[in-house]
Backbone as CSV, one residue per row, in Angstrom:
resi,resn,N_x,N_y,N_z,CA_x,CA_y,CA_z,C_x,C_y,C_z
1,MET,53.736,1.264,-28.167,52.917,1.499,-27.198,51.746,1.923,-27.352
2,TRP,50.922,1.297,-26.882,49.286,2.195,-26.791,48.555,2.763,-25.646
3,ILE,48.144,3.678,-25.271,47.359,4.378,-24.335,45.793,4.533,-24.350
4,PHE,45.357,4.056,-23.944,43.839,3.652,-23.553,43.291,5.112,-22.757
5,GLY,42.407,6.021,-23.292,41.825,7.143,-22.673,40.466,7.133,-22.254
6,TYR,40.105,7.537,-21.331,38.596,7.199,-21.146,37.833,8.234,-20.294
7,GLY,38.923,9.355,-20.088,38.434,10.817,-19.374,38.874,11.977,-20.542
8,SER,39.609,12.933,-20.219,39.873,13.644,-20.981,40.768,13.480,-22.126
9,LEU,41.397,12.436,-21.773,42.392,11.727,-23.151,41.340,11.307,-24.528
10,VAL,40.296,11.118,-24.168,39.399,11.363,-25.359,39.065,12.188,-26.177
11,TRP,38.987,13.383,-25.508,39.077,14.606,-26.430,40.137,15.753,-26.382
12,ARG,41.010,15.417,-25.519,41.974,16.247,-25.345,43.440,15.428,-25.097
13,PRO,43.813,14.733,-26.125,44.994,14.223,-25.955,45.916,15.464,-26.556
14,ASP,47.156,15.704,-25.456,47.751,16.761,-25.627,49.570,16.195,-26.043
15,PHE,49.420,14.918,-26.743,50.714,14.309,-27.001,50.466,13.835,-28.444
16,ARG,51.838,13.642,-28.871,51.829,13.313,-30.549,51.352,11.519,-30.404
17,TYR,50.816,11.339,-31.370,50.459,9.891,-31.344,50.436,9.741,-33.239
18,ILE,50.465,8.141,-33.319,50.494,7.817,-34.753,49.149,7.437,-35.122
19,ASN,48.216,6.915,-34.620,46.952,6.236,-34.601,46.100,6.360,-33.771
20,ARG,44.855,6.570,-33.552,43.674,6.939,-32.605,42.744,5.826,-33.216
21,ILE,42.467,4.779,-32.379,41.134,3.908,-32.491,40.444,4.032,-31.415
22,GLU,38.830,3.919,-31.707,38.044,4.042,-30.705,37.466,2.551,-30.283
23,GLY,37.011,2.553,-29.070,36.789,1.095,-28.805,36.381,1.045,-27.385
24,HIS,36.679,0.065,-26.649,36.583,-0.115,-25.232,37.650,-1.285,-24.403
25,ILE,37.605,-1.211,-23.110,38.089,-2.190,-22.437,37.218,-2.796,-21.369
26,LYS,37.177,-4.008,-21.363,36.328,-5.005,-20.497,36.802,-5.276,-18.738
27,GLY,35.900,-5.204,-18.091,36.007,-5.715,-16.508,36.318,-4.423,-15.744
28,PHE,35.867,-3.101,-16.483,36.213,-1.978,-15.550,34.437,-1.278,-15.879
29,ILE,34.356,-0.277,-15.046,33.484,0.955,-15.237,33.848,2.093,-14.710
30,ARG,33.408,3.212,-15.294,33.928,4.656,-15.135,33.417,5.281,-14.066
31,ARG,34.010,5.947,-13.237,33.294,6.261,-12.269,34.085,8.075,-11.915
32,PHE,33.379,9.055,-11.470,33.859,10.181,-10.980,34.082,9.985,-9.656
33,TRP,35.102,9.389,-9.040,35.381,9.081,-7.834,36.537,9.483,-7.629
34,GLN,37.447,10.398,-8.419,38.838,10.653,-7.923,38.693,12.475,-8.117
35,LEU,39.132,12.944,-7.183,39.080,14.255,-6.858,40.369,15.333,-7.682
36,SER,39.978,16.532,-8.112,41.093,16.928,-8.780,41.290,18.221,-8.151
37,GLU,42.422,18.687,-7.706,42.834,19.793,-7.179,43.858,20.475,-8.292
38,ASP,44.249,19.789,-9.056,45.523,20.133,-9.957,44.881,20.766,-11.584
39,HIS,43.509,20.160,-11.759,43.457,20.485,-13.101,42.038,20.829,-13.069
40,ARG,40.756,20.423,-12.656,39.302,20.551,-12.600,38.864,20.825,-11.112
41,GLY,39.899,21.533,-10.218,39.333,21.987,-9.215,40.619,22.898,-8.470
42,ILE,40.366,23.222,-7.147,41.597,24.069,-6.594,41.487,22.905,-4.812
43,PRO,42.762,23.351,-4.387,42.643,22.948,-2.998,41.747,23.634,-1.985
44,GLY,40.683,22.787,-1.513,39.983,23.151,-0.611,38.705,23.221,-1.550
45,LYS,38.780,23.294,-2.678,37.158,22.814,-3.604,37.632,22.066,-4.835
46,PRO,37.975,21.020,-4.316,38.034,19.921,-5.538,36.905,19.792,-6.574
47,GLY,37.426,19.223,-7.772,36.316,18.918,-8.877,36.397,17.386,-9.053
48,ARG,35.675,16.844,-9.486,35.731,15.219,-9.839,36.189,14.669,-11.398
49,VAL,37.141,14.025,-11.423,37.412,13.519,-12.726,37.148,11.881,-12.636
50,ALA,37.292,11.300,-13.922,36.738,9.919,-14.215,38.013,9.106,-13.649
51,THR,37.785,7.965,-13.318,38.707,7.122,-13.093,38.130,5.204,-13.536
52,LEU,39.076,4.491,-13.571,38.480,3.091,-13.775,38.234,2.543,-12.140
53,ILE,37.120,1.499,-12.425,36.829,0.736,-11.088,36.908,-0.500,-11.322
54,SER,37.815,-1.344,-11.440,37.920,-2.881,-11.841,36.558,-3.521,-11.091
55,THR,35.866,-4.428,-12.043,34.666,-5.137,-11.585,35.198,-6.702,-11.719
56,GLY,35.847,-6.676,-12.725,36.299,-8.370,-13.111,35.197,-8.941,-13.951
57,ASN,33.964,-8.204,-13.882,32.999,-8.744,-14.900,33.369,-8.472,-16.356
58,PRO,33.420,-9.380,-17.402,34.067,-9.195,-18.900,32.794,-8.520,-19.232
59,SER,31.403,-8.127,-19.057,30.253,-7.716,-19.743,30.475,-5.926,-19.091
60,ASP,31.234,-6.076,-18.279,31.305,-4.318,-18.266,32.366,-3.703,-19.160
61,CYS,31.938,-2.680,-19.650,32.768,-1.955,-20.727,32.865,-0.454,-20.528
62,VAL,34.162,-0.140,-20.779,34.480,1.406,-20.405,34.751,1.841,-21.955
63,TYR,34.284,2.468,-22.619,34.604,3.141,-23.867,35.411,4.242,-23.925
64,GLY,36.335,4.272,-24.951,37.144,5.470,-24.882,38.042,5.548,-26.495
65,ALA,39.211,5.672,-26.364,40.234,5.838,-27.611,41.361,5.317,-26.989
66,ALA,42.117,4.563,-27.952,43.512,4.380,-27.794,44.452,4.621,-28.603
67,TYR,45.497,5.372,-28.245,46.516,6.333,-29.158,47.867,5.340,-29.211
68,GLU,48.213,5.114,-30.461,49.277,4.593,-30.865,50.583,5.654,-30.544
69,ILE,51.468,5.178,-29.529,52.726,6.191,-29.461,53.719,5.620,-30.373
70,SER,54.598,6.108,-30.946,56.000,5.621,-31.432,56.682,5.235,-30.366
71,ASN,57.723,4.203,-30.595,58.894,4.362,-30.029,59.892,5.208,-29.324
72,GLU,60.031,6.258,-30.552,60.880,7.825,-30.319,59.796,8.389,-29.440
73,ASP,58.699,8.458,-29.154,57.879,9.234,-28.336,57.527,8.732,-27.195
74,GLU,57.934,7.370,-26.988,57.382,6.512,-25.626,57.634,7.457,-24.780
75,VAL,58.930,7.887,-24.422,59.421,8.089,-23.043,58.848,9.601,-22.792
76,SER,58.677,10.221,-23.714,58.099,11.833,-23.721,56.735,11.831,-23.388
77,VAL,55.866,11.121,-24.193,54.454,10.533,-23.968,54.299,10.205,-22.203
78,ARG,55.060,9.413,-21.658,54.977,8.971,-20.711,54.968,9.910,-19.645
79,HIS,56.201,10.719,-19.768,56.380,11.683,-19.294,55.150,12.722,-18.916
80,VAL,54.588,13.184,-19.937,53.543,13.964,-19.865,52.445,13.462,-19.364
81,LEU,52.050,12.206,-19.578,51.117,11.433,-18.845,51.081,11.296,-17.211
82,ASP,52.404,11.026,-17.135,52.734,11.039,-15.629,52.522,12.440,-14.983
83,VAL,52.984,13.346,-15.421,52.691,14.602,-14.983,50.926,14.979,-14.648
84,ARG,50.473,14.971,-15.899,48.691,15.125,-16.223,47.915,13.854,-15.015
85,GLU,48.789,13.057,-14.703,47.886,11.952,-14.018,48.730,12.006,-12.643
86,LYS,49.239,12.552,-12.262,49.879,12.573,-11.067,49.333,12.370,-9.888
87,ASP,48.028,13.129,-9.769,47.569,13.364,-8.140,46.742,11.991,-8.002
88,GLY,47.294,10.339,-7.939,46.731,9.388,-7.665,46.572,8.118,-8.535
89,TYR,46.963,8.623,-9.674,46.755,7.788,-10.665,48.135,6.851,-10.822
90,THR,47.970,5.285,-11.265,49.084,4.400,-11.787,48.657,3.884,-12.968
91,ILE,49.713,3.368,-13.807,49.368,3.025,-14.619,49.263,1.296,-14.864
92,ILE,48.193,0.913,-15.472,48.038,-0.572,-15.736,47.822,-0.971,-16.953
93,GLU,48.210,-2.278,-16.977,48.145,-3.048,-18.727,46.731,-3.585,-18.744
94,THR,46.119,-2.983,-19.939,44.997,-4.134,-20.144,44.414,-4.560,-21.602
95,ILE,43.374,-5.021,-21.704,43.113,-5.486,-23.252,42.239,-4.430,-23.729
96,PHE,42.603,-3.832,-24.990,41.817,-2.693,-25.954,40.793,-3.475,-26.921
97,TYR,39.766,-3.513,-26.952,38.839,-4.192,-28.215,38.109,-2.882,-29.266
98,PRO,38.727,-2.625,-30.163,38.372,-1.724,-31.238,36.847,-1.747,-31.654
99,ASN,36.045,-0.560,-31.904,35.018,-0.747,-32.147,34.585,-1.465,-33.933
100,ASN,35.712,-1.265,-34.315,36.082,-1.705,-36.034,36.372,-3.234,-35.714
101,HIS,35.289,-4.292,-35.592,35.463,-5.640,-35.413,36.666,-6.376,-36.359
102,GLU,36.971,-5.759,-37.350,38.044,-6.249,-38.436,39.204,-6.256,-37.680
103,GLN,39.425,-5.338,-36.863,40.737,-5.355,-35.910,40.753,-5.853,-34.855
104,LYS,41.928,-6.606,-34.812,42.102,-7.766,-33.526,42.304,-6.676,-31.969
105,GLU,41.969,-7.225,-31.002,42.264,-6.769,-29.567,43.496,-6.826,-29.473
106,PHE,44.157,-6.011,-28.804,45.546,-5.778,-28.077,45.688,-5.271,-27.001
107,VAL,47.095,-5.281,-26.420,47.302,-4.731,-24.863,47.499,-3.226,-25.150
108,CYS,47.353,-2.620,-24.344,47.176,-1.142,-24.110,47.639,-0.691,-22.524
109,TYR,48.095,0.412,-22.227,48.306,0.909,-21.096,46.981,1.787,-20.723
110,THR,46.903,2.241,-19.417,45.873,3.195,-19.100,46.083,3.614,-17.614
111,TYR,45.795,4.923,-17.474,46.061,5.090,-15.752,44.799,4.936,-15.047
112,MET,44.809,4.789,-13.800,43.604,4.382,-13.051,44.242,4.607,-11.794
113,ALA,43.055,5.521,-11.061,43.282,6.250,-9.518,43.300,4.797,-8.869
114,GLN,44.122,4.579,-7.623,43.840,3.718,-6.529,43.273,4.342,-5.315
115,SER,42.306,3.636,-5.066,40.983,4.009,-3.564,42.373,4.447,-2.452
116,ASN,43.673,4.145,-2.378,44.369,4.695,-1.315,45.151,5.745,-1.653
117,ASN,44.900,6.699,-2.649,45.466,7.695,-2.648,44.908,8.763,-2.107
118,PRO,45.416,9.959,-2.052,44.978,11.319,-1.014,43.740,11.988,-1.847
119,PHE,43.401,11.733,-3.101,42.587,12.242,-3.687,41.622,11.505,-4.090
120,TRP,41.506,10.600,-3.464,40.210,9.702,-3.805,39.244,10.184,-3.185
121,GLY,38.108,10.380,-3.782,36.886,10.918,-3.592,35.592,9.841,-2.975
122,GLY,36.074,8.551,-3.899,35.211,7.474,-3.556,33.804,7.968,-4.070
123,ASP,32.840,6.941,-3.608,31.607,6.797,-4.383,30.788,7.766,-3.244
124,ALA,29.992,8.572,-3.887,28.895,9.444,-3.010,27.370,9.664,-3.838
125,PRO,26.482,9.853,-3.250,25.683,10.095,-3.948,25.457,11.067,-5.103
126,LEU,24.799,10.540,-6.291,25.217,11.156,-7.775,25.046,12.721,-7.666
127,ASP,23.801,13.274,-6.705,23.330,14.414,-6.580,24.755,15.368,-6.244
128,GLN,25.382,14.500,-5.139,26.360,15.457,-4.406,27.690,15.726,-5.609
129,ILE,27.715,14.359,-5.955,28.980,14.688,-7.334,28.582,15.716,-8.379
130,ALA,27.339,15.747,-8.633,26.912,16.484,-9.537,27.112,18.012,-9.203
131,GLU,26.678,18.233,-8.033,26.951,19.391,-7.165,28.214,19.992,-7.386
132,GLN,29.328,19.243,-6.915,30.531,19.295,-6.838,31.099,19.641,-7.816
133,ILE,30.743,18.969,-9.308,31.252,19.071,-10.978,30.642,20.456,-11.116
134,ALA,29.388,20.649,-11.023,28.815,22.043,-11.474,29.711,23.514,-10.616
135,ARG,30.087,23.006,-9.773,30.644,24.359,-9.065,32.140,24.474,-9.064
136,ALA,33.018,23.393,-9.358,34.296,23.040,-9.481,34.920,24.067,-10.665
137,HIS,36.343,24.519,-10.519,36.899,25.124,-11.280,38.108,25.309,-11.302
138,GLY,39.200,24.792,-12.034,40.877,24.781,-11.795,41.547,25.083,-12.783
139,PRO,42.981,25.004,-12.743,43.836,25.522,-13.888,43.806,25.031,-15.461
140,SER,43.122,23.641,-15.591,42.396,23.407,-16.701,41.119,23.921,-17.283
141,GLY,40.305,24.358,-16.567,39.092,24.877,-16.678,37.903,24.122,-15.927
142,SER,36.706,24.592,-16.447,35.515,24.236,-15.449,35.385,22.563,-15.507
143,ASN,35.113,22.071,-14.014,34.650,20.591,-14.028,33.620,20.267,-14.946
144,ARG,32.674,21.200,-15.199,31.364,20.716,-16.054,32.130,20.676,-17.659
145,GLU,32.991,21.322,-18.007,33.427,21.186,-19.304,33.885,20.089,-19.468
146,TYR,34.992,19.550,-18.589,35.328,18.415,-18.680,34.204,17.052,-18.898
147,LEU,33.340,17.191,-17.885,32.139,16.517,-18.176,31.579,16.210,-19.275
148,PHE,30.966,17.712,-19.466,30.071,18.084,-21.028,30.989,17.328,-22.433
149,LYS,32.537,17.669,-22.148,33.186,17.289,-23.241,33.544,15.450,-23.327
150,LEU,33.445,14.976,-22.200,33.454,13.845,-22.231,32.053,13.003,-22.770
151,VAL,31.028,13.299,-22.162,29.759,12.707,-22.653,29.744,12.940,-24.200
152,GLU,30.129,14.365,-24.639,30.075,14.498,-26.041,30.916,13.301,-26.937
153,ALA,32.227,12.778,-26.307,32.824,12.353,-26.997,32.478,10.982,-26.910
154,ILE,31.892,10.251,-25.973,31.853,9.082,-25.692,30.494,8.740,-26.489
155,ARG,29.491,9.809,-26.617,28.426,9.443,-27.490,28.630,9.412,-28.939
156,ALA,30.032,9.632,-29.379,30.131,9.913,-30.871,30.608,8.472,-31.046
157,ILE,31.128,7.788,-29.938,32.257,6.619,-29.906,31.143,5.242,-29.967
158,THR,30.155,5.187,-29.320,29.390,4.004,-28.891,27.928,4.823,-28.389
159,THR,26.602,3.983,-28.951,25.660,3.651,-28.423,25.264,3.319,-26.916
160,ILE,26.012,2.823,-26.617,26.152,2.004,-25.421,26.025,2.989,-24.101
161,ASP,24.722,2.826,-23.476,24.498,3.513,-22.260,25.267,3.433,-20.946
162,ASP,26.407,4.580,-21.164,27.095,4.788,-19.792,26.428,5.621,-18.671
163,GLU,25.581,4.863,-17.827,24.689,5.291,-16.805,25.321,6.300,-15.934
164,HIS,26.323,6.126,-15.911,27.056,6.950,-14.277,27.451,8.286,-15.269
165,LEU,27.742,8.118,-16.006,28.539,9.570,-17.013,27.140,10.400,-17.389
166,PHE,26.240,9.520,-18.023,24.858,10.512,-18.668,23.989,10.647,-17.721
167,THR,23.689,10.217,-16.538,23.304,10.841,-15.192,23.788,11.892,-14.765
168,LEU,24.944,11.787,-14.617,25.564,12.990,-13.909,25.509,14.252,-15.009
169,ASP,25.838,13.836,-16.435,25.574,15.103,-17.188,24.055,15.755,-16.971
170,GLU,23.025,14.860,-17.272,21.904,15.490,-16.839,21.720,16.082,-15.645
171,LEU,22.069,15.648,-14.404,22.064,16.458,-13.458,22.877,17.874,-13.065
172,VAL,23.973,17.364,-14.091,24.817,18.858,-13.754,23.867,20.053,-14.426
173,LYS,23.145,19.638,-15.696,22.718,20.552,-16.560,21.409,21.004,-15.781
174,LYS,20.998,20.296,-15.080,19.616,20.612,-14.028,20.155,21.798,-13.130
175,ILE,21.280,21.422,-12.551,21.771,22.433,-11.854,21.859,23.742,-12.226
176,LEU,22.442,24.001,-13.366,22.992,24.908,-14.147,21.605,25.927,-14.255
177,ILE,20.758,25.065,-14.936,19.613,25.714,-15.461,18.715,26.466,-14.003
178,GLN,18.651,25.306,-13.082,18.238,26.088,-11.626,18.972,27.400,-11.090
179,ASP,20.488,27.359,-11.223,21.330,28.857,-10.909,21.022,29.522,-12.165
180,GLU,20.491,29.613,-13.140,20.234,30.643,-14.212,18.749,31.060,-13.842
181,GLN,17.988,30.359,-13.187,16.506,30.669,-13.106,16.773,31.251,-11.519
182,LYS,17.206,31.093,-10.580,17.415,31.951,-9.435,18.262,33.384,-9.735
183,GLU,19.026,33.061,-10.698,19.497,34.538,-11.141,18.666,36.065,-11.785
184,LYS,17.328,35.255,-12.374,16.588,36.229,-13.012,15.870,36.729,-11.863
């Protein structure tokens, strides 16, 4: 079994795997439209985490990492991920395209938030999403840490511009600089 990660799984898989391959899936975009009260925020002050939005356009790509899971670990890894992605995510099947073009594409599974889940934040102006990310903190750490580590990991995987992700990175950093200047 292969699992594709496009959020925190890219930089923090917390399960055993055989192999990790960097690459992308097609027909999706990454958006910070899922609220997080269980990891990167708290009830009443949720953070925002990444999810996939299906576009059906094969030129839309989301970069990340695919992890090969052994048959013996499949049940335990699915359990870990089902708990980790419990608030509104469902598992879907898709095709993964490795960055190494000598490797063939293959079927993998990934978790995607559905717009009808109670933690769906949906689209909002990027400055509002950035403000939420800059301020939120939960049991797994600050929401900005999630964003910054994801940006760093994606930049190490590809030179393709992920406009939504990279714009949020810039906006959150500006907010933090402004906060720092106010404190002086």
